[in-house]
C-alpha positions in Angstrom: -20.4 2.2 -17.4 -20.1 -0.9 -17.8 -17.9 -3.1 -17.1 -16.3 -3.4 -20.0 -16.5 0.2 -21.0 -14.2 0.7 -17.2 -11.7 -2.0 -18.3 -11.1 0.6 -21.8 -10.7 3.8 -20.1 -7.2 2.8 -18.4 -4.1 3.4 -20.0 -2.6 0.7 -19.0 0.3 1.5 -20.0 0.8 4.0 -17.4 -1.0 2.1 -15.0 1.6 -0.3 -15.2 4.0 2.4 -15.0 2.2 3.2 -11.7 2.7 0.7 -10.6 5.9 -0.2 -10.4 7.0 3.7 -9.3 3.8 2.6 -6.8 6.3 -1.0 -5.4 9.5 1.4 -5.2 7.9 3.6 -3.4 6.5 1.3 -1.3 9.0 -0.9 -0.1 11.5 2.5 0.2 8.7 3.4 2.8 7.8 -0.4 3.7 11.9 -0.5 4.6 12.0 3.2 6.7 9.5 2.0 9.0 10.9 -1.5 9.9 13.7 -0.1 10.5 12.3 2.0 13.0 10.1 -0.9 15.0 12.9 -3.4 14.0 11.5 -4.3 18.2 8.6 -5.4 17.0 10.5 -7.7 14.7 12.8 -9.3 16.7 10.5 -9.8 20.1 10.4 -13.6 20.7 6.6 -12.6 21.8 5.2 -12.1 18.5 7.1 -14.7 16.1 4.5 -17.0 16.1 2.6 -14.2 15.3 4.4 -13.8 11.5 3.5 -15.7 8.6 5.7 -18.5 7.9 6.5 -16.2 4.3 8.0 -14.4 5.8 9.5 -15.8 9.1 9.7 -19.7 8.8 12.5 -19.2 11.4 13.1 -17.0 14.2 15.4 -14.5 12.7 15.2 -11.9 9.7 13.2 -13.0 7.4 14.0 -15.1 3.8 14.5 -13.5 0.1 11.5 -14.9 -1.2 10.1 -12.6 1.1 11.4 -9.7 -0.8 9.9 -11.1 -3.8 6.8 -11.7 -2.3 6.6 -8.2 -1.2 7.7 -6.3 -4.0 5.3 -9.0 -6.5 1.9 -7.5 -3.9 2.7 -4.6 -4.4 3.4 -4.1 -7.7 -0.2 -5.8 -7.9 -1.2 -2.7 -5.2 0.1 0.0 -7.7 -1.9 -1.2 -10.9 -5.2 -1.9 -8.9 -4.7 1.5 -7.1 -3.7 3.2 -10.5 -6.9 1.3 -11.9 -8.9 2.6 -9.4 -7.6 6.4 -10.2 -8.0 6.4 -13.8 -11.4 5.4 -13.6 -12.8 7.6 -11.0 -10.5 10.3 -11.4 -13.4 12.5 -13.3 -14.8 12.9 -9.7 -12.0 14.6 -8.1 -11.4 17.8 -8.1 -9.3 19.8 -11.1 -6.7 21.4 -9.5 -4.0 18.7 -8.2 -4.2 19.9 -4.7 -7.7 18.5 -4.4 -6.7 15.1 -6.4 -4.5 14.9 -4.6 -6.1 15.2 -0.5 -9.7 13.6 -1.6 -7.9 10.8 -3.7 -5.3 9.8 -0.7 -8.8 10.1 1.9 -10.5 7.2 -0.3 -8.2 5.2 -0.2 -6.8 5.5 3.8 -10.5 5.2 4.0 -10.9 2.3 2.8 -8.0 0.6 3.2 -6.0 1.3 6.0 -8.8 1.8 8.6 -11.0 -0.9 8.4 -7.7 -2.8 7.7 -6.2 -1.6 11.1 -9.5 -1.9 13.4 -9.8 -6.1 12.2 -6.6 -6.3 12.6 -7.2 -5.4 16.5 -9.6 -7.3 17.1 -8.0 -10.7 15.0 -4.1 -10.6 16.0 -2.0 -10.4 19.2 0.1 -6.8 18.1 1.1 -4.0 19.9 -1.6 -1.2 18.8 1.7 0.2 18.4 3.4 -1.8 15.9 -0.6 -1.4 13.8 -0.2 2.9 14.4 2.9 2.9 12.1 2.1 0.5 9.3 -1.2 2.8 8.2 0.9 6.0 9.6 3.5 4.4 6.9 1.0 3.3 4.3 -0.9 6.9 4.2 3.2 8.2 3.3 2.9 5.1 0.8 -0.2 6.3 -1.2 0.2 10.0 -0.7 3.4 9.6 -2.5 2.1 7.1 -5.6 -1.6 9.4 -5.7 1.9 12.6 -6.5 2.6 10.1 -9.2 -1.3 8.7 -10.3 -1.9 12.5 -11.1 1.4 13.3 -12.5 0.9 9.7 -15.2 -2.1 9.3 -15.3 -4.7 12.3 -17.5 
């Protein structure tokens, strides 16, 4: 199957709707995760680690950070919804099988390599990286549930 055929296989309207829902899910989960892990973000030892988008100066992120986060999560949601459209035919036919397999694939190809890279590259506490991995797993689980319902 060629690239154009893969692109045509995507129901773009529903992929965008699924991306928007992914964005909302990610916003809620990340907000809860940030509240639970606030001590890491307010620790001066880590101020130098955070991007200038998140923390241009010591203190809470500016409103623009939330906008960037929303846009980035929307793009990620559309990409994941598109991926679901492409591989949906390879997934188990039952709802729970589709859910588990797609979440496992997303987690295995995004979170695990990303977390391992962060451990190597950044001076972050392992506990924070684990929190991020868990919040990603929750987002992927909830979003995949939506993908299965929307992207038939």
